[in-house]
C-alpha positions as CSV (number, residue, x, y, z in Angstrom):
1,M,-21.4,-31.5,-34.6
2,S,-24.7,-30.0,-34.7
3,D,-24.4,-26.1,-34.2
4,Y,-26.2,-26.3,-31.2
5,D,-23.5,-28.7,-29.9
6,S,-20.9,-26.2,-31.2
7,R,-22.7,-23.5,-29.3
8,L,-20.4,-22.6,-25.3
9,R,-23.3,-22.0,-22.1
10,L,-23.5,-19.3,-20.4
11,Y,-25.2,-19.6,-16.8
12,A,-27.0,-17.1,-15.4
13,L,-26.5,-16.8,-11.1
14,A,-29.7,-16.7,-8.4
15,N,-29.8,-13.6,-6.1
16,P,-27.7,-14.5,-3.7
17,A,-29.9,-12.4,-1.1
18,D,-32.5,-14.4,-1.4
19,F,-30.5,-17.1,0.1
20,A,-29.4,-15.0,2.7
21,A,-33.0,-13.9,3.4
22,Q,-34.3,-18.0,4.0
23,G,-31.2,-18.3,6.1
24,A,-32.8,-19.8,9.2
25,T,-34.7,-21.9,7.1
26,I,-31.0,-23.6,5.6
27,E,-29.4,-23.6,9.2
28,R,-33.0,-26.0,10.4
29,L,-32.6,-28.2,7.1
30,V,-28.7,-28.0,7.3
31,L,-28.6,-29.1,11.4
32,Q,-31.3,-31.7,10.1
33,T,-29.2,-33.3,7.6
34,L,-26.0,-32.7,10.5
35,R,-28.5,-35.3,13.3
36,L,-27.3,-32.2,15.3
37,P,-29.9,-29.5,17.5
38,P,-29.6,-25.9,17.5
39,S,-26.5,-25.0,19.1
40,P,-24.9,-21.8,19.9
41,L,-22.0,-24.1,18.9
42,R,-23.3,-24.8,15.9
43,R,-22.4,-21.7,13.0
44,V,-23.8,-22.0,9.9
45,Y,-23.8,-18.4,7.5
46,I,-24.5,-17.8,4.3
47,S,-22.6,-14.5,2.8
48,P,-25.8,-12.6,1.1
49,S,-23.4,-11.0,-1.6
50,S,-22.5,-14.1,-2.9
51,G,-24.1,-17.6,-1.7
52,W,-21.3,-19.1,0.3
53,F,-22.0,-21.5,2.1
54,E,-20.1,-22.0,5.5
55,Y,-21.0,-24.3,8.6
56,T,-18.2,-24.7,11.4
57,A,-18.0,-26.8,14.7
58,L,-17.5,-24.4,17.0
59,D,-16.3,-26.3,19.8
60,E,-14.3,-29.1,17.7
61,L,-12.6,-27.1,14.9
62,W,-8.8,-26.2,16.5
63,E,-10.7,-26.3,19.2
64,R,-11.2,-29.6,20.4
65,S,-9.7,-30.2,23.6
66,T,-8.2,-34.2,23.9
67,P,-7.4,-35.0,20.3
68,P,-9.6,-36.3,18.0
69,T,-9.8,-40.3,17.0
70,L,-10.3,-40.2,13.2
71,P,-11.7,-42.3,10.6
72,A,-8.8,-43.4,8.2
73,A,-8.7,-42.3,4.7
74,P,-11.2,-44.4,2.9
75,A,-13.9,-43.6,5.6
76,A,-13.1,-39.8,5.7
77,M,-13.6,-39.3,1.9
78,K,-17.1,-40.9,2.0
79,A,-18.5,-39.4,4.8
80,A,-17.6,-36.3,2.8
81,E,-19.2,-36.7,-0.4
82,E,-21.7,-38.4,1.1
83,L,-22.2,-35.3,3.5
84,L,-22.6,-33.1,0.3
85,A,-24.7,-35.5,-1.7
86,N,-27.2,-35.0,1.3
87,L,-26.7,-31.7,1.6
88,E,-27.4,-31.3,-1.8
89,R,-30.9,-32.8,-1.7
90,A,-31.9,-31.2,1.3
91,C,-30.8,-28.3,-0.1
92,S,-32.7,-28.4,-3.1
93,D,-35.8,-28.9,-4.8
94,A,-35.8,-32.8,-3.7
95,N,-36.7,-31.5,-0.5
96,R,-40.0,-30.4,-0.4
97,A,-39.1,-28.4,3.3
98,W,-37.4,-26.4,0.7
99,P,-38.5,-22.5,0.5
100,T,-40.9,-22.2,-2.2
101,S,-38.8,-18.6,-2.7
102,L,-36.0,-20.9,-3.4
103,R,-37.6,-23.3,-5.7
104,G,-35.8,-24.5,-9.8
105,M,-32.1,-23.2,-7.2
106,A,-30.1,-25.3,-5.1
107,L,-28.1,-24.1,-2.6
108,F,-24.5,-26.9,-3.7
109,P,-23.7,-27.6,-7.3
110,P,-25.2,-31.1,-8.7
111,I,-22.9,-33.5,-6.9
112,A,-22.8,-35.2,-10.7
113,M,-20.7,-32.4,-11.6
114,L,-18.4,-32.3,-8.9
115,Q,-14.5,-33.5,-9.3
116,R,-12.8,-34.8,-6.7
117,I,-9.3,-32.8,-5.7
118,G,-8.2,-34.9,-3.2
119,L,-8.1,-35.9,1.1
120,H,-5.5,-35.2,3.0
121,A,-4.9,-35.4,7.1
122,V,-4.4,-31.7,9.0
123,P,-2.3,-31.7,12.1
124,R,-3.4,-29.3,15.4
125,P,-2.2,-25.8,15.7
126,D,0.4,-27.2,18.6
127,G,1.5,-30.1,16.2
128,S,1.2,-32.9,18.7
129,N,-1.9,-35.1,16.6
130,W,-4.2,-35.1,13.5
131,D,-6.8,-32.4,14.2
132,H,-8.9,-33.3,11.0
133,W,-8.7,-34.7,7.2
134,I,-9.6,-32.0,4.6
135,Y,-12.0,-32.6,1.6
136,R,-11.8,-31.0,-1.3
137,A,-13.8,-31.1,-4.6
138,Q,-14.0,-28.8,-7.9
139,P,-17.7,-27.5,-8.9
140,R,-17.3,-28.7,-13.1
141,L,-20.2,-27.5,-15.2
142,A,-21.6,-28.5,-18.9
143,L,-19.8,-26.3,-21.4
144,D,-21.2,-26.6,-24.8
145,G,-24.7,-26.9,-26.0
146,G,-24.8,-31.0,-26.0
147,S,-23.1,-31.1,-22.7
148,K,-20.4,-33.1,-24.1
149,T,-18.2,-31.3,-22.5
150,R,-16.9,-30.2,-18.5
151,A,-15.2,-27.0,-17.8
152,D,-13.8,-26.0,-14.2
153,V,-15.4,-23.1,-12.5
154,F,-12.3,-21.2,-11.9
155,G,-12.8,-19.5,-8.1
156,A,-15.5,-22.1,-6.9
157,Q,-14.2,-24.8,-4.6
158,I,-16.0,-27.2,-2.4
159,E,-14.0,-28.4,1.6
160,V,-15.7,-30.3,3.9
161,R,-13.2,-31.1,7.4
162,I,-13.8,-34.9,8.9
163,G,-12.9,-34.8,12.4
164,H,-13.1,-36.9,15.3
165,M,-15.1,-40.5,14.9
166,G,-15.8,-39.1,11.4
167,Q,-18.3,-36.4,12.2
168,P,-18.3,-33.3,10.1
169,I,-16.7,-30.4,12.3
170,S,-17.2,-27.8,9.1
171,V,-18.4,-27.6,5.1
172,R,-17.9,-23.7,3.1
173,S,-18.4,-23.7,-0.6
174,R,-17.2,-21.5,-2.2
175,W,-20.5,-21.0,-4.9
176,T,-22.5,-18.7,-6.2
177,P,-25.7,-20.7,-6.6
178,L,-27.1,-21.4,-10.1
179,S,-31.2,-19.2,-11.1
180,G,-32.0,-22.5,-13.6
181,E,-32.1,-19.8,-16.3
182,Q,-29.1,-20.5,-19.4
183,Q,-28.2,-18.9,-22.3
184,F,-26.1,-19.7,-25.8
185,T,-23.9,-18.2,-27.0
186,D,-20.2,-19.3,-29.9
187,L,-17.1,-19.4,-29.3
188,S,-14.7,-16.9,-30.0
189,A,-11.3,-17.5,-31.6
190,F,-8.1,-17.2,-29.1
191,R,-6.0,-14.4,-29.0
192,P,-3.5,-14.1,-26.1
193,S,-3.4,-10.7,-24.7
194,A,0.4,-10.8,-25.0
195,A,0.1,-10.8,-28.9
196,E,-2.5,-8.7,-29.2
197,D,-0.1,-5.4,-29.1
198,A,3.0,-7.3,-29.7
199,K,4.7,-6.1,-33.9
200,D,5.4,-9.2,-34.5
201,V,1.7,-11.5,-33.6
202,D,3.2,-14.4,-35.4
203,S,5.7,-15.4,-32.7
204,A,3.5,-15.4,-30.3
205,D,2.1,-18.8,-28.9
206,T,-1.4,-18.7,-30.4
207,T,-2.4,-22.5,-29.5
208,A,-6.0,-22.3,-27.5
209,P,-5.5,-23.0,-23.4
210,P,-8.0,-24.7,-21.4
211,I,-11.2,-22.7,-21.3
212,R,-12.4,-22.2,-17.6
213,F,-16.0,-20.5,-15.9
214,S,-15.1,-17.9,-14.0
215,L,-16.8,-17.1,-11.1
216,D,-15.8,-13.7,-9.3
217,G,-15.2,-13.5,-5.2
218,D,-17.0,-12.6,-2.3
219,G,-18.9,-9.0,-2.7
220,I,-18.1,-8.7,-6.6
221,P,-21.3,-7.9,-8.6
222,Q,-21.5,-10.9,-11.3
223,Y,-24.5,-12.1,-12.8
224,Y,-23.6,-15.2,-14.7
225,L,-21.0,-17.5,-15.7
226,A,-18.8,-16.7,-18.9
227,P,-16.3,-18.9,-20.7
228,Y,-12.8,-17.7,-20.3
229,Y,-9.2,-19.0,-21.9
230,F,-7.3,-19.3,-19.4
231,A,-2.9,-19.9,-19.7
232,S,-1.1,-20.0,-16.9
233,D,2.3,-19.1,-16.6
234,D,4.3,-20.5,-13.5
235,G,1.5,-20.3,-10.9
236,E,-0.3,-17.0,-12.7
237,Y,-3.8,-17.2,-14.9
238,D,-3.7,-14.5,-17.9
239,M,-7.8,-14.5,-18.6
240,T,-8.6,-13.8,-22.3
241,S,-12.3,-13.4,-24.1
242,A,-13.7,-16.7,-24.7
243,S,-17.1,-15.6,-25.9
244,P,-19.2,-12.4,-26.5
245,Y,-20.4,-12.2,-23.3
246,S,-17.0,-12.9,-22.1
247,L,-15.1,-9.5,-20.8
248,T,-11.7,-8.6,-19.6
249,V,-10.8,-5.3,-17.9
250,A,-7.5,-3.9,-17.6
251,V,-6.8,-0.6,-15.4
252,D,-3.2,0.7,-15.5
253,L,-1.6,4.1,-14.3
254,T,-1.2,5.6,-17.4
255,R,0.2,9.0,-16.6
256,Q,1.4,10.7,-13.5
257,D,2.7,14.5,-13.1
258,K,2.2,17.1,-10.2
259,S,-1.3,17.4,-10.7
260,G,-2.3,14.1,-10.1
261,M,-2.1,10.6,-11.8
262,T,-4.1,8.9,-14.8
263,L,-5.4,5.9,-14.5
264,T,-6.7,4.2,-17.6
265,A,-9.1,1.2,-18.4
266,L,-10.0,-0.6,-21.4
267,A,-12.3,-3.7,-21.7
268,R,-12.3,-6.4,-24.0
269,G,-14.0,-9.4,-25.6
270,G,-17.4,-8.0,-26.8
271,S,-18.9,-5.5,-29.4
272,G,-16.1,-2.9,-27.9
273,N,-19.3,-0.4,-27.2
274,Y,-18.1,0.0,-23.7
275,A,-20.1,2.1,-20.8
276,Y,-17.5,2.6,-18.6
277,N,-18.8,3.9,-14.4
278,W,-15.7,4.8,-11.9
279,G,-15.2,4.6,-8.1
280,V,-12.8,5.5,-6.1
281,Y,-11.9,3.7,-2.6
282,S,-9.2,5.9,-0.4
283,M,-6.7,3.7,1.3
284,P,-6.3,5.2,4.6
285,L,-10.2,6.1,4.6
286,V,-11.5,3.2,3.7
287,E,-14.2,3.5,6.4
288,N,-15.9,6.5,4.5
289,G,-17.3,4.1,1.7
290,I,-16.6,4.0,-2.6
291,R,-17.3,7.6,-4.7
292,E,-18.2,7.6,-7.4
293,L,-17.1,9.1,-10.6
294,G,-18.9,8.4,-13.3
295,P,-17.7,7.3,-17.1
296,G,-14.5,9.1,-17.4
297,S,-12.8,10.2,-20.0
298,T,-13.1,8.9,-23.5
299,V,-9.3,7.5,-25.0
300,I,-9.1,6.1,-28.0
301,I,-6.3,3.2,-28.5
302,S,-4.9,1.8,-31.7
303,N,-3.6,-1.4,-31.0
304,G,-4.7,-5.1,-32.6
305,D,-7.9,-4.4,-31.4
306,G,-8.5,-2.0,-34.5
307,R,-9.4,1.3,-31.7
308,P,-10.8,-0.1,-29.4
309,V,-12.4,2.2,-26.3
310,A,-11.4,2.9,-22.9
311,S,-11.6,5.1,-20.3
312,S,-9.8,7.3,-18.5
313,I,-9.6,9.2,-15.2
314,K,-7.9,11.9,-13.4
315,L,-7.5,11.3,-9.3
316,D,-4.7,12.4,-6.4
317,S,-1.4,10.9,-6.5
318,R,-1.9,8.7,-4.0
319,A,-3.4,5.0,-2.7
320,C,-6.2,3.9,-3.9
321,I,-8.8,1.2,-4.8
322,V,-10.6,1.8,-8.1
323,A,-13.7,-0.1,-8.3
324,L,-15.2,-0.2,-12.2
325,N,-18.0,-1.2,-13.8
326,V,-18.0,-2.4,-17.6
327,K,-21.3,-2.4,-19.3
328,D,-21.2,-3.9,-23.7
329,R,-24.0,-1.7,-24.5
330,A,-24.6,-4.4,-28.1
331,T,-24.8,-7.3,-25.8
332,G,-26.0,-6.4,-22.2
333,A,-22.1,-8.2,-21.3
334,F,-21.2,-6.7,-18.0
335,K,-18.1,-7.3,-15.7
336,H,-17.1,-5.5,-12.7
337,H,-12.8,-4.4,-11.8
338,Q,-10.9,-3.8,-8.6
339,Q,-7.4,-2.8,-8.6
340,Q,-5.0,-1.2,-6.1
341,I,-3.6,2.1,-7.1
342,Y,0.1,3.3,-6.0
343,P,1.3,6.2,-7.5
344,R,5.0,6.1,-8.3
345,I,7.7,7.5,-7.1
346,P,7.9,11.0,-7.9
347,V,10.4,12.3,-11.2
348,E,10.9,15.6,-12.2
349,G,8.7,16.7,-14.6
350,D,5.6,14.2,-15.9
351,V,5.9,10.5,-16.0
352,E,4.2,9.5,-19.5
353,V,3.4,5.1,-19.8
354,S,2.4,3.8,-22.8
355,S,-1.0,2.1,-23.4
356,S,0.7,-0.4,-24.4
357,Q,0.3,-1.6,-20.8
358,L,-3.2,-2.4,-21.2
359,A,-2.6,-5.4,-23.3
């Protein structure tokens, strides 16, 4: 295998706001693809913070006055996949009417990169009849330089609902468009997080789990898709870095006393030269917005990574949501992390927690 084939891809994400700014044009192209006139009962929405797409026939999805006549399963699956192929062509450079500002980018993932998940019948809310079919597909992207291996994009999914007489009544795309720019990086050896701080590292399972790209949620700042190892345990996923650009962040309450609580954040996966920037929301007063706290205090934690640099902040002992940006100063890699924090039950004296909880 050549060095090119063995390298991993990073995919730069487009600016979602550019797609939202062309919302009226995209709505027109989507309705043309569906062969429908504009109507207040046909909703098309593009999230300005993620580029996620939604189309809904408001009078059909759950709201149809009479029971629908649904097609057989093979016909419903064909209708869903043909629609996705047509939407991809309509909302990309394949369409001469595609906006100039979006040239080189597409709203939907390539149809060739969608893996069928399944098709299921969905009952009406009152259980009286079947309401529609729901079709789901998983976006996958080339993982290696030679495009010999594909990897799922964790957090991404395409969903089509087929209703009366085989008509599409809903399309939802949890997918952030790609900018077209790519970068290549090296594969990092798998290091299970449970073993990094264990005394007997040899006892840990070091078999490398599958690699997937990770797409964060709607409203979460993200600039590229990076590869991670995804280990599964009873339905829970443990993500560990698969490249120098695949950062992970852990936040924990490490100390609590009468004066407040101390939160400590530890980033892993990159050079170790990290810049932290903290922010906090008050859960009871979330309407007040975020309060920026800055880089916090530097903390050196001794564990299997040598002497990694962490960051800590002191807050009042009350429920909150912390928002943390981490940037690798050496590579430019970026990771945003949000987490709800609840203070521990007050006890006599101080409560101190080992830094190993950050593993």
